[in-house]
N, C-alpha and C positions, 0 to 999 in steps of 0.2 A: 554266722561265720561257717566256713567249711570245717567239719569236725575232723580232727587228726588225733591219733592216739597219744603223741608225746605231751599234749597239754590237757589230757582228760581230767586229771586231778584238779588242776587250776581252773578248768572250766566249771566244775561243780562248786568250787570255792567262790566263783564270781558269776553265779547264775543270773543275777539281776542285770548284768551288763550285756547279756546276749539274748536277743529277742527270739531267734530261731536258729536251727542248724541245718546245713546242707550235708547230706551223707553220700558217700560214694556207693552207689547201689550194688556194685559188684562185690563189695566186702560182705554182703549179707544175703546173697542169692542162694548159696548152699552153706548156711551158717553152721559152725560148730556150736556146741552147747554154750561155750563162753561168748561167742559172737551173738547168739540169740539173746543171752542174758544182757549183754551190752546194749543191744538194740532196744530191748524193753526198758532198760534203765534210762537211756537217752529219751525215748518216747514218753516216759512218765514225767520228764522235767522240761522238755522243749518241743515245740512243733518241729517236725522233721520233713525236709524236702529231699526226695531221692534225686540224685544226679548220676545218670548212667553214662558210661564211656565206651561200651563195646557192642552197642546194638547195630552199628554199621548201617545207618539209614541210607547211605549212598551206594550200597552194594548192588550191582546189576542183578546178581542172583537172588536177591531178596533177603529177608531177615531170617535168622536162625530161630526156628519155632521152639526148640527146647529152651533156649536162652530167654525168649520172649515169655514163655509160660512161667518161668521162675521170676522174671521181672514183674509180670502182672500180679503174681501172688504177693510179692513184697509190697507193691504199691497198694494193693487191696488191704493188706494188713495195716499199713500206716495211714491210709485215707488222707493224703496230703491235699492242699488246695491246688497244687500243680506239681509237675515233675519235669525234668529236663534231660535233653540229650544234645549231641553236637551235629552240626551240618558237615558231614564228612563221611569217609568210609574207613573201616579198620580191618576189613576182611575182603579178600578177592580170590576167586577160584578155590574156595574152601580153605584158604590159608589165612590164619590170623597174623596180620603184619605188625601188631603191637604198637601202632602209632595212629594218631588222628590225622588222616591224610586228606588233602583238599580235593575238591571236585572241579571239573571245568565249568565255567559259568555259561552253560548252554541250556537251551530249552529241553534237550534230551535228559540232562542231569536233573532238571527240575521235575520232569515227568517221573524219573526213577525214584527220586526222593518222595514225591507225593504218593506214588503207588505203595511204597514201603510204609510210609506214615499211615496211610489208610488201613493197611493190614494191622499195624500196631494199635490203631484206635479201635479196631474191632475187638481187641483183647483188653484194652485199658481205656476206660471212659473218663479218667481224670485228665484235665487239660494238660497238654504237652507244650512246653516252650523249647525253642531251638537256639543253640549257642553258635556264634561265629568263632572260628578257630584261628590260630596263627599258622603260618606256613612258610617254608623256606623256598619252595618252588612254585612258580606261577604257571599253571597249565595253559596252553595256548587256547584262546577263545576271543572272538571278536563280537560275540553276540550280546554281551552285557557286562557291566562292571560288577564287582563283588557286592556292593550295596544294592544294586538292582536285582542281582541274583537272590540275595537274602529276602528282599521284598517279594519277589515272585514266589519263593518257596513258602513263606509264612502265609501269604494271601491264598495261594492255591491249596495248601494243606490245611488252612484254617487253624493255624497255630499261633501262639505267642512267640515273642523274641526274648531270649536271654542275651542281652548285649554285654559282652565282655569288653569293658572299656580298655583294659590293659591290652587285650589282643588287637583291638582297633588301633591303639597307639603304636604298638610294636610293628604291625604290618605297615602302617603309614611310614614309620621311620625306615624300615628295612627295604620297602619297595617304592618309596618316594611318591606316595600319592597324597592328595589333598584331603586332610581330615574333614574340613568344612564341607567340601563337595560330597564326600562320603555321607556325612550326616544329613545333608539336604535330601539325599535319595532314600534314606531309611523310612520305613513305615512306622512312624512314631506311635500311632494308635495301637500297635502290636507289642510294644515294649512292656514287659512285665517285671523283669528282674535284671540286676547288674551284677557283674563280677569285677573285682579289682584286686591288685597286688602289685609288687614291683618285681622286675627281672634284673638281669645283669648283662654286661657287655662282654663279648668274646670275639677277638679277631675282627673287630669292626661290625659285628652283628649283635643286635639286641635280642637276647634269648628270653623266652617266656618260661623262666625257671621257678617262678613263685617263691623266690628266695630272698627278696629284699623288701624294705619298707616302700610304701607307695610314693613315687616321686611327684614333685609339684605339677608336672605336665599332665599327669593322669588325674590328680585332684581337680585341676582346672576343667578337664573333660567331664568328670563326674558332675561338677557344678553345672556345667552347660547342659548336660543331659537331664539332670533332675529339674532344672528350670523349664525344660521343654515338656516334660511328661510326668504324670502322676504314677510313678513306678510303685510296685508293691513290696519290693525288697532289694537290699544291697548286700552282697556276700563277699567277705574277705576270704581269699583262697591262699593260705600260706602253707607250703609243703616242705620247703628246705630252709636250713639256717634259721630255725624257729627261735625267736627271741623270748625274752621274759614276757609272760602273759600280759602284763600291764602295757607293754608296747602294742600288743594286738588290740586290747580294749580301747587304747587311745585312738587307734585308727578307726575302730567302730564308732567311737564317739564323734570323731571328725565327720564321718559319713552321715551320722545321725543329725548333726548340726546343720549340714548342708540341706538335708531334707526339711528340717524345721525352718530354715531361713526362707525356703521357697514354699512353705505352707503345705508340705506333703504329708506330714503326720504330726501328732501331738508330742 
């Protein structure tokens, strides 16, 4: 599951129910003494997967070398089996925009992403997996669909895919596209990990707020995805309106049982 401070105590009281943790990399790039102690404590009890949010792989001006140096040091310290970032940009013209922003689905955007990823891979030799994001605005492009764009990026950059099933469902609802057609175009051999959680409705828009229990429609998608591919991990990302820890572990168990039903793990 994604590690969050509010349930830290409950997490250690229920260690056997959590197989690994995904940590937000930015929380530990310039750690205080307390943050470093926390990181070492987590690493001594769980496998840790760093999940970065501000590398801005889609930025035309390239990646921030100082940030990349710090991220590389963290990943070297943890030595995870993989780490992840988003297919997006968070910085433009030297300005941090504070949001995971979508790219146009064009060959030029694929080229920028792959160039930046190649630079990252010169610093970090641990396998990188890339996550699909939600978006409120669709940038004009007639060159390819979102699923085709994801496939082009991971193929040309030689990366894995972190398929956020919730993001897939939310985008399909908000933008009216066919989930099944999207899934047909995905490079299934590249899928390594999943994210899931529930969002909420606001003014007719489904918001990726990480604030609710996972709804039936997303559980159905998880089941369909796990039936297709031997993924290595499923991560619950709960950030807001955090319930009793037993409700979180119940969702983990439900995901675990889906995997077992399809013979994905013991």
